[in-house]
C-alpha positions, 0 to 999 in steps of 0.5 A: 492477489496474494493473501499478503500485500506485496511491493508488486501489488501495491505498485499496481494499487497506486496505479489502479487507485491513483494513477500513479505509475511506479515499478515495483522495484523501485517501491522495493529498493526505497521502501523508507521514502515517502509516498510523496517521492513516488507522487502518492498523496493522502486521497491516493493513499485512502484509494489504496485502503479502500481497495485493501479493506474490500480485498481483505475484509478489514479496516486499513488505518492507511492514513498513518503510513508515510512509507511503502514500508510502513504500509506494507508492515501494517497491513501484513501485520493485520493479516497475520494477527487475524489468521 
C-alpha cells in the first residue's frame, strides 16, 4: 500500500473488510456513486475505517463519507495535512 489511498486499495479494503468484490475501475469510473450501490453498508465502512486507522496511525471519520470519492478525499487530505 502507498502513502495515499487509491481506488485500487479501497477496492481491496472493501473485499477484506466487508467481503464486497468490486473492481477498482468501477469505483474510479463512478466515484460519486453511494457506497450502497457497490453493496457496502455502514458496518463495512467502519471496518475499512478501522484498517485505515491502523495503517496510517490516525483516526478516520469514515461514517461521514457516502461515496468512494468522499472517503479518498477525507483520507488523503488528512494525510497531506499531517505531512
